[in-house]
C-alpha positions as CSV (number, residue, x, y, z in Angstrom):
1,X,-0.1,0.3,-0.2
2,X,1.1,3.6,-0.9
3,X,-0.7,4.8,2.3
4,X,-2.1,3.5,5.6
5,X,-4.5,5.5,7.3
6,X,-2.9,4.7,10.7
7,X,-4.9,6.9,13.4
8,X,-8.0,4.5,12.1
9,X,-6.2,1.5,12.7
10,X,-5.3,2.7,16.4
11,X,-8.5,4.0,17.5
12,X,-10.8,1.4,15.5
13,X,-8.8,-1.3,14.5
14,X,-9.0,-0.8,10.6
15,X,-7.8,1.4,8.4
16,X,-8.3,3.1,4.5
17,X,-5.5,2.1,2.8
18,X,-4.6,3.5,-0.4
19,X,-2.6,2.8,-3.3
20,X,-1.1,4.9,-6.2
21,X,-4.1,4.8,-8.8
22,X,-5.8,6.5,-6.2
23,X,-8.3,3.6,-6.1
24,X,-8.6,2.9,-1.4
25,X,-9.8,0.0,0.7
26,X,-9.7,-1.1,3.9
27,X,-7.7,-3.4,6.2
28,X,-8.2,-4.8,9.5
29,X,-5.3,-4.6,12.3
30,X,-4.0,-7.9,11.4
31,X,-3.1,-6.8,7.6
32,X,-6.5,-8.7,6.4
33,X,-8.7,-6.7,3.4
34,X,-12.2,-6.3,4.3
35,X,-12.1,-4.1,0.7
36,X,-9.6,-4.2,-1.8
37,X,-8.4,-1.0,-2.7
38,X,-10.6,-0.7,-5.9
39,X,-13.0,1.6,-4.5
40,X,-12.9,5.2,-5.5
41,X,-13.7,6.6,-2.0
42,X,-13.5,5.3,1.9
43,X,-14.3,6.7,4.9
44,X,-14.3,4.8,8.2
45,X,-16.9,6.8,10.3
46,X,-17.2,6.9,14.2
47,X,-20.6,5.3,14.4
48,X,-19.1,2.0,13.3
49,X,-19.4,2.2,9.8
50,X,-17.5,1.9,6.5
51,X,-18.5,4.7,3.6
52,X,-17.6,3.0,-0.1
53,X,-18.0,4.8,-3.0
54,X,-17.1,3.2,-6.2
55,X,-18.8,3.9,-10.0
56,X,-20.5,7.1,-8.6
57,X,-22.7,4.4,-6.0
58,X,-22.8,4.6,-2.8
59,X,-23.0,2.4,0.5
60,X,-22.3,1.9,4.1
61,X,-21.1,-1.5,5.9
62,X,-20.1,-2.4,9.4
63,X,-16.4,-2.8,10.5
64,X,-16.8,-6.3,9.4
65,X,-17.6,-5.5,5.5
66,X,-21.1,-6.8,6.4
67,X,-24.1,-4.8,4.5
68,X,-26.0,-1.9,5.7
69,X,-26.9,0.3,2.8
70,X,-26.4,-1.7,-0.7
71,X,-24.2,0.4,-2.7
72,X,-27.1,1.3,-5.1
73,X,-27.7,4.7,-4.2
74,X,-25.9,8.1,-5.7
75,X,-26.1,10.4,-2.2
76,X,-26.4,8.8,1.5
77,X,-26.9,12.1,3.5
78,X,-25.9,11.5,7.2
79,X,-27.6,14.0,9.4
80,X,-26.5,12.3,12.9
81,X,-26.4,9.0,12.3
82,X,-25.5,7.8,15.6
83,X,-28.6,9.8,17.0
84,X,-31.4,9.1,14.7
85,X,-30.7,5.6,12.7
86,X,-32.4,7.2,9.5
87,X,-30.6,9.0,6.6
88,X,-31.5,10.4,3.3
89,X,-30.8,8.7,0.6
90,X,-30.6,9.9,-3.1
91,X,-30.7,7.9,-6.5
92,X,-30.6,10.7,-9.7
93,X,-32.4,13.7,-8.6
94,X,-34.7,12.1,-6.2
95,X,-34.9,11.5,-2.4
96,X,-35.7,8.7,0.0
97,X,-35.0,7.5,3.6
98,X,-33.5,4.5,4.8
99,X,-33.1,2.6,8.4
100,X,-29.8,1.7,9.2
101,X,-30.8,-0.2,12.0
102,X,-33.9,-2.3,10.1
103,X,-31.2,-2.2,6.7
104,X,-34.3,-1.2,4.6
105,X,-35.3,1.2,2.6
106,X,-38.6,2.8,4.5
107,X,-39.5,5.7,1.8
108,X,-38.5,5.2,-1.8
109,X,-36.5,7.7,-3.7
110,X,-39.4,9.2,-6.1
111,X,-39.3,12.5,-3.6
112,X,-37.9,15.3,-4.1
113,X,-37.2,16.6,-0.9
114,X,-37.5,14.7,2.6
115,X,-37.3,16.1,5.7
116,X,-35.8,13.7,8.6
117,X,-36.5,16.3,11.1
118,X,-39.4,14.7,12.9
119,X,-39.1,11.2,11.5
120,X,-37.8,9.9,15.5
121,X,-38.7,11.9,17.8
122,X,-42.5,12.3,16.5
123,X,-42.8,9.1,13.9
124,X,-43.5,11.5,10.6
125,X,-41.0,13.2,7.6
126,X,-42.6,15.7,5.6
127,X,-42.1,15.5,2.1
128,X,-42.3,17.2,-1.4
129,X,-43.7,15.0,-5.1
130,X,-44.1,17.3,-7.7
131,X,-44.0,20.8,-6.1
132,X,-46.9,19.5,-3.5
133,X,-46.2,18.7,0.0
134,X,-47.2,15.6,2.5
135,X,-46.1,13.0,5.5
136,X,-45.4,9.6,5.7
137,X,-44.7,7.7,9.0
138,X,-41.3,5.9,10.6
139,X,-43.2,3.0,9.2
140,X,-43.0,4.4,5.6
141,X,-46.8,4.7,5.3
142,X,-48.1,7.8,3.6
143,X,-50.2,9.9,6.5
144,X,-51.3,12.3,4.1
145,X,-50.7,13.0,0.4
146,X,-48.2,14.9,-1.2
147,X,-50.9,17.0,-3.0
148,X,-50.6,20.3,-0.7
149,X,-49.1,23.6,-1.6
150,X,-48.1,24.1,2.2
151,X,-48.1,21.4,5.0
152,X,-46.8,22.2,9.1
153,X,-47.6,20.3,12.6
154,X,-50.7,21.7,14.1
155,X,-50.3,20.0,17.2
156,X,-48.2,17.3,18.1
157,X,-50.9,16.3,21.2
158,X,-53.3,14.8,18.4
159,X,-50.9,14.6,15.4
160,X,-53.0,17.2,14.0
161,X,-51.7,19.0,10.6
162,X,-52.1,22.4,9.3
163,X,-52.7,21.8,5.3
164,X,-53.0,24.3,2.7
165,X,-54.1,23.6,-0.8
166,X,-54.1,25.9,-4.0
167,X,-57.3,26.0,-5.1
168,X,-57.9,28.7,-8.3
169,X,-56.2,31.9,-6.5
170,X,-57.3,31.8,-3.2
171,X,-55.4,29.0,-1.0
172,X,-57.5,27.3,1.3
173,X,-56.5,26.1,4.9
174,X,-57.5,23.0,6.6
175,X,-56.6,20.2,9.2
176,X,-55.8,16.4,8.6
């Protein structure tokens, strides 16, 4: 190897390794390859995960090399993985949600935007599809269809949402 990330090896027992062809891999403390040096980017996370990128596709693995998120996404967006267990995933120009512990895509990559802000604490997230907003549950089920110009939480006690619909020239507001 042309470079071994010694700090990661000491801290995590694994390290990123690089070859002169600019390809990267991962080895353990005994020198055994977890990932060979055929990857474009490798990043070792403090959460016990390895980010891998090859041919423009990203995946997430544990320190033993087991798949957490399959390497099919253009982008994996980690907000606070250690705290929330969820991340945004992107295929093309569409977003979805992946549950890291369940190793499962909860919300398919078909949305223009997905906000994870309330997913763990409140059990839902807001999404945007075709310029309209809706809401999905933490189980990956549609709560409110994406047909509203604006949506926000109205009451966290009753899980009631205020939705605004654009009908003709006057926006109509109601509760869902």
